[in-house]
Each structure stands twice: as C-alpha cells, then as structure tokens.
VOFI-563997 format. One line per field, with one value per residue (C-alpha): z, y, x negated; residue number from 1. Coordinates in nm, 2 decimals. Example, Ala and Ser with C-alpha at 12.3 -4.5 7.8 and 13.67 -1.06 7.14 Angstrom:
// VOFI-563997
z	(0.78,0.71);
y	(-0.45,-0.11);
x	(-1.23,-1.37);
i	(1,2);
END
This chain:
// VOFI-563997
z	(0.01,-0.09,0.13,0.16,0.47,0.50,0.77,0.99,0.89,0.65,0.39,0.15,-0.21,-0.40,-0.79,-0.96,-1.15,-1.07,-0.80,-0.50,-0.10,0.16,0.37,0.68,0.65,0.90,0.62,0.63,0.36,0.28,0.03,-0.19,-0.07,-0.01,-0.30,-0.68,-0.78,-1.03,-1.22,-1.01,-0.66,-0.34,-0.37,-0.09,-0.25,-0.27,-0.36,-0.31,-0.46,-0.45,-0.79,-1.12,-1.33,-1.67,-1.73,-1.85,-1.87,-1.80,-1.49,-1.23,-0.93,-1.02,-0.81,-0.55,-0.18,0.00,-0.14,-0.51,-0.48,-0.43,-0.72,-0.96,-0.84,-0.77,-0.97,-0.64,-0.61,-0.27,-0.18,0.09,0.26,0.29,0.26,0.12,0.49,0.65,0.42,0.52,0.90,0.78,0.59,0.86,1.10,0.90,0.89,0.53,0.23,-0.09,-0.41,-0.40,-0.67,-0.74,-0.79,-0.82,-0.82,-0.96,-1.22,-1.03,-1.25,-1.34,-1.36,-0.98,-0.93,-1.07,-0.72,-0.46,-0.60,-0.38,-0.62,-0.68,-0.29,-0.26,-0.52,-0.33,0.00,-0.14,-0.36,-0.03,0.16,-0.10,-0.16,-0.50,-0.66,-0.98,-1.13,-1.43,-1.61,-1.93,-1.85,-1.92,-1.67,-1.53,-1.65,-1.29,-1.19,-1.40,-1.25,-0.92,-0.99,-1.20,-0.89,-0.76,-1.05,-0.93,-0.98,-1.32,-1.53,-1.68,-1.97,-2.05,-2.47,-2.55,-2.93,-3.20,-3.32,-3.15,-3.19,-3.04,-2.72,-2.69,-2.67,-2.43,-2.21,-2.30,-2.06,-2.06,-2.26,-2.65,-2.82,-2.93,-2.55,-2.43,-2.67,-2.57,-2.20,-2.32,-2.45,-2.18,-1.99,-2.17,-2.24,-1.87,-1.78,-1.63,-1.72,-1.89,-1.96,-2.23,-2.11,-2.32,-2.07,-2.15,-2.52,-2.61,-2.80,-3.17,-3.05,-3.06,-3.09,-3.47,-3.45,-3.70,-3.48,-3.19,-3.36,-3.46,-3.06,-2.98,-3.28,-3.17,-2.80,-2.90,-3.15,-2.84,-2.60,-2.46,-2.42,-2.21,-2.29,-2.08,-2.15,-2.06,-2.20,-2.08,-1.76,-1.63,-1.24,-1.27,-1.03,-1.34,-1.65,-1.75,-1.71,-1.91,-2.19,-2.19,-2.29,-2.54,-2.72,-2.73,-2.87,-3.08,-3.16,-3.08,-3.26,-3.11,-2.73,-2.82,-2.93,-2.60,-2.42,-2.63,-2.55,-2.17,-2.04,-1.75,-1.42,-1.20,-0.86,-0.96,-1.29,-1.65,-1.84,-2.24,-2.32,-2.23,-2.59,-2.71,-2.46,-2.51,-2.87,-2.83,-2.58,-2.83,-3.12,-2.83,-2.73,-3.10,-3.22,-2.86,-2.96,-3.35,-3.21,-2.89,-2.62,-2.33,-2.28,-1.96,-1.85,-1.58,-1.36,-1.60,-1.53,-1.65,-1.41,-1.39,-1.18,-1.09,-0.93,-1.12,-1.21,-1.35,-1.76,-1.71,-1.65,-1.97,-2.21,-2.02,-2.15);
y	(0.01,0.37,0.61,0.97,1.19,1.52,1.74,1.46,1.20,0.95,0.91,0.58,0.69,0.55,0.49,0.48,0.63,0.91,0.92,1.08,1.11,1.16,1.42,1.48,1.88,2.13,2.39,2.66,2.81,3.18,3.43,3.66,3.72,4.09,4.28,4.33,4.18,4.35,4.07,3.87,3.95,3.75,3.40,3.10,2.92,2.57,2.37,1.96,1.91,2.04,1.96,1.85,1.55,1.79,1.84,2.26,2.30,2.67,2.65,2.94,2.67,2.52,2.81,2.79,2.64,2.37,2.05,2.23,2.17,1.80,1.79,2.01,1.77,1.46,1.46,1.34,1.49,1.59,1.48,1.67,1.35,1.38,1.76,1.82,1.71,1.98,2.25,2.11,2.19,2.51,2.65,2.54,2.78,3.07,3.31,3.43,3.30,3.42,3.20,2.87,2.90,2.50,2.55,2.83,2.64,2.28,2.17,1.99,1.71,1.59,1.21,1.20,1.32,0.96,0.78,1.03,1.24,1.53,1.81,1.64,1.59,1.93,2.07,1.88,2.05,2.43,2.32,2.12,2.48,2.71,2.85,2.91,2.72,2.82,2.55,2.59,2.31,2.16,1.84,1.69,1.78,1.43,1.48,1.37,1.76,1.91,1.72,1.84,2.22,2.30,2.28,2.64,2.88,3.13,2.85,2.82,2.68,2.85,2.61,2.65,2.62,2.78,2.68,2.46,2.27,1.93,1.89,2.17,2.11,1.83,1.99,2.29,2.04,1.69,1.55,1.75,1.68,1.67,2.01,1.86,1.78,2.11,2.27,2.00,2.10,2.45,2.26,2.05,2.37,2.53,2.31,2.29,2.61,2.68,2.99,2.88,3.07,3.01,3.09,3.18,3.21,3.21,3.30,3.21,3.50,3.36,3.02,3.07,3.48,3.44,3.66,3.44,3.14,3.30,3.40,3.04,2.98,3.26,3.14,2.78,2.86,3.12,2.82,2.63,2.87,3.05,3.44,3.57,3.54,3.56,3.59,3.64,3.66,3.41,3.53,3.31,3.30,3.39,3.11,2.84,3.08,2.92,2.64,2.72,2.87,2.54,2.34,2.64,2.57,2.19,2.21,2.54,2.57,2.83,3.15,3.08,3.10,3.36,3.55,3.51,3.63,3.94,4.02,3.92,4.20,4.35,4.17,4.27,4.08,3.80,3.74,3.79,3.96,4.04,4.36,4.60,4.72,4.38,4.28,4.57,4.52,4.17,4.24,4.53,4.26,4.04,4.24,4.37,4.02,3.93,4.25,4.22,3.88,4.05,3.89,3.98,4.00,4.05,3.98,3.79,3.91,4.13,4.44,4.73,4.93,5.31,5.51,5.15,5.02,4.72,4.90,4.69,4.63,4.49,4.85,4.94,4.63,4.46,4.47);
x	(-0.01,-0.16,-0.17,-0.25,-0.32,-0.15,-0.26,-0.31,0.00,-0.02,0.22,0.33,0.25,0.54,0.47,0.77,0.93,0.69,0.40,0.56,0.62,0.89,0.84,1.08,1.16,1.32,1.26,1.51,1.68,1.58,1.65,1.43,1.12,1.07,0.88,0.98,1.28,1.51,1.62,1.91,2.11,2.04,2.02,1.99,1.70,1.72,1.39,1.42,1.14,0.75,0.59,0.81,0.78,0.90,0.54,0.55,0.16,0.26,0.45,0.35,0.41,0.09,-0.07,0.12,-0.02,0.05,0.26,0.22,-0.15,-0.10,0.07,-0.15,-0.42,-0.32,0.02,0.18,0.56,0.67,1.08,1.24,1.35,1.73,1.71,2.10,2.19,1.94,2.12,2.47,2.35,2.24,2.51,2.75,2.58,2.59,2.89,2.80,2.64,2.51,2.49,2.28,2.00,1.88,1.59,1.34,1.03,1.14,1.37,1.65,1.75,1.35,1.32,1.26,1.66,1.78,1.65,1.72,2.00,1.92,2.04,2.38,2.41,2.32,2.52,2.82,2.74,2.78,3.11,3.24,3.23,3.32,3.00,2.90,2.53,2.40,2.10,1.85,1.71,1.52,1.65,1.99,2.29,2.44,2.81,2.88,2.72,2.96,3.28,3.14,3.04,3.38,3.54,3.39,3.49,3.15,2.92,2.72,2.44,2.16,1.97,1.60,1.53,1.23,1.26,1.47,1.17,1.18,0.81,0.69,0.97,0.77,0.44,0.60,0.82,0.72,0.94,1.23,1.55,1.57,1.64,1.99,2.02,1.96,2.23,2.43,2.44,2.58,2.84,2.95,2.94,3.12,3.42,3.47,3.53,3.19,3.00,2.64,2.34,2.06,1.70,1.43,1.18,0.93,0.88,0.51,0.29,0.19,0.36,0.72,0.74,0.92,1.20,1.39,1.31,1.45,1.74,1.81,1.80,2.04,2.27,2.28,2.34,2.64,2.76,2.74,2.95,2.71,2.75,2.44,2.09,1.78,1.45,1.05,0.73,0.46,0.29,-0.01,-0.13,-0.44,-0.53,-0.48,-0.56,-0.83,-0.66,-0.33,-0.60,-0.81,-0.48,-0.38,-0.69,-0.64,-0.29,-0.28,-0.64,-0.91,-0.81,-0.49,-0.70,-0.85,-0.55,-0.45,-0.77,-0.70,-0.37,-0.35,-0.52,-0.28,-0.30,0.04,0.02,-0.23,-0.02,-0.19,0.08,0.07,0.00,0.34,0.34,0.38,0.63,0.85,0.88,0.95,1.22,1.36,1.41,1.56,1.79,1.92,1.95,2.20,2.40,2.46,2.57,2.81,2.57,2.46,2.10,1.85,1.49,1.36,1.07,0.98,0.72,0.50,0.22,0.31,0.09,-0.04,0.28,0.49,0.84,1.08,1.16,1.54,1.67,1.51,1.65,1.91,2.28);
i	(1,2,3,4,5,6,7,8,9,10,11,12,13,14,15,16,17,18,19,20,21,22,23,24,25,26,27,28,29,30,31,32,33,34,35,36,37,38,39,40,41,42,43,44,45,46,47,48,49,50,51,52,53,54,55,56,57,58,59,60,61,62,63,64,65,66,67,68,69,70,71,72,73,74,75,76,77,78,79,80,81,82,83,84,85,86,87,88,89,90,91,92,93,94,95,96,97,98,99,100,101,102,103,104,105,106,107,108,109,110,111,112,113,114,115,116,117,118,119,120,121,122,123,124,125,126,127,128,129,130,131,132,133,134,135,136,137,138,139,140,141,142,143,144,145,146,147,148,149,150,151,152,153,154,155,156,157,158,159,160,161,162,163,164,165,166,167,168,169,170,171,172,173,174,175,176,177,178,179,180,181,182,183,184,185,186,187,188,189,190,191,192,193,194,195,196,197,198,199,200,201,202,203,204,205,206,207,208,209,210,211,212,213,214,215,216,217,218,219,220,221,222,223,224,225,226,227,228,229,230,231,232,233,234,235,236,237,238,239,240,241,242,243,244,245,246,247,248,249,250,251,252,253,254,255,256,257,258,259,260,261,262,263,264,265,266,267,268,269,270,271,272,273,274,275,276,277,278,279,280,281,282,283,284,285,286,287,288,289,290,291,292,293,294,295,296,297,298,299,300,301,302,303,304,305,306,307,308,309,310,311,312,313,314,315,316,317,318,319);
END
C-alpha cells in the first residue's frame, strides 16, 4: 500500500481512477478574498477537490500552495472527505447565504467526481435549503445534476468552451468533454429552463484569438440556447510562467513561445498579462460580436495598471 506523509500524517494513495488521497476537513465556506474583484457578486466558494483531472496545463491553481503543490509535483488530487456534510452543517449555522460557487479552483465534474459524487451531494445540500448555486465546467454535465438544479430557479451553469476545433481542444483541455458535448451541455441546461453562460475563458493569443473562430464559438453557443458570454485573455502566474512557456514551445512551436515572451510584459499582482492594448482590442472585438448577435457580454478578472494600481476592465467592456 502506497502512503504519503503530509505534515506528520500518513495518507493512503488511492490509484484509481486517478491518484488521490482522502483528507478529513474542517475548512469553512468563505466569500471572495479582499482585493480586486469586479466580475461577480459575492459567492460562497465551495472546493471539494484540490487538484483536477481535466489536465489544463495553464491552470492558475498550479501556482497555489498547500495541497495544490502535491498535485503539481506528484499528480495526486486531494479529496475533502464527506465535504457535503461539512457544507450542510455550515449552511445550517447561518441566517443569510449568497449563491454557492462550485468550484473556483477545480472542475466539479472531473473524472474523480464519478467516484465520490461530492459535487452532486453539495448541489443537493444547497438546493434542499433553497440556496442558489452555480457551477463552471469543462466536463460533461451528468443529467442527474440538471434534474436537481432545475428545482432552484436562480441556480445556473457556466460552460467553458475555448475553441470549436476538437483537435485543438484536446491539446488545451485534454481530459475535458468533447467540443460537441460542451455545446450539448448548454442545450441541456437551456432545455430545462436553467440559465447558461458560455465562457471563452481564456482566449490564447495567437492560438485561439482569430475573431472568425471566436465568432464560431459564440454562434454555436447562441444556437444551443446561451444568451451570455464571459471571456478573458490568458494570464499566467509568475510562479509557473516558465513551465507554461515551455509547454507552449512544445505544443505550438518556438516562434509562438517567443511571441508570448514579447506580449506578456505586464505583471499585475504576480500574474503576467498580455499587453493591455492587445487585450482591449481583443475584448472590443468580442463585445462587438456579442452585440451583433444580441448577446450580453462580460469579462472575468481582467485589469490594467493605472498609476501603478489595478483597475478593472469589466466596467469598460461589459454589456
């Protein structure tokens, strides 16, 4: 039996379907940390997993400390044991709750959730208390999730779709749902009266930023029943910058890597961003496409530096 020692405690490594450990947890639900935040209202952040089996090489959580480094260094996902029960107890202890957010740091429907069903259990906990909850996923939505969530009219789902090119999707999101399945997610939500959002989040400069290709994503999302688009441009935590650039070199060529090194010059709170002129031009094109198609549009976590301080771009580009 393989075990790993963490802070003086031994945990058994369960190898299937992906290496993971079960960890008892007392972590508390909380809202957004103080600081720059303009792209969403308050949320109760719900994170049943640390680490993710979807396999996005650009994931910003690879720069996070704690159990996230266990995943980055050893590929071991941490599962919060019986976290749904912990969440239920905390919700029952408060009088006012904001919308739940499942999950800001990992995909709630990653392969491991087929074993533990924590996302389904947590969604039930919220819906049974008539508290809305949203989820964001690059995976196929289990039909039973839709049956549960449609009973709470203010709950909704967000689907991340980076490209219509299935070959490219396999490079960027190797263990996520197929492109067709992602659009089917939107259709499934819409057909059941659940508000859906298509997230082109992030756009990759020189890889997925062709306006015609982006418009194809937006049109297919609209045809599937989506009415709101959220977008961002790839930002890269400084801590994993070299790692991400090396993968871009390997998968898209040295010239692409050099282009990124020239474009990514703006350091905002430890994240490298593409030059703001590039980003503003990109967002202007995206908003115009959405307006032509009668869709609403917003950004996620996009900033520029004004007098050395971050200023949100959403106020400039949102519908």
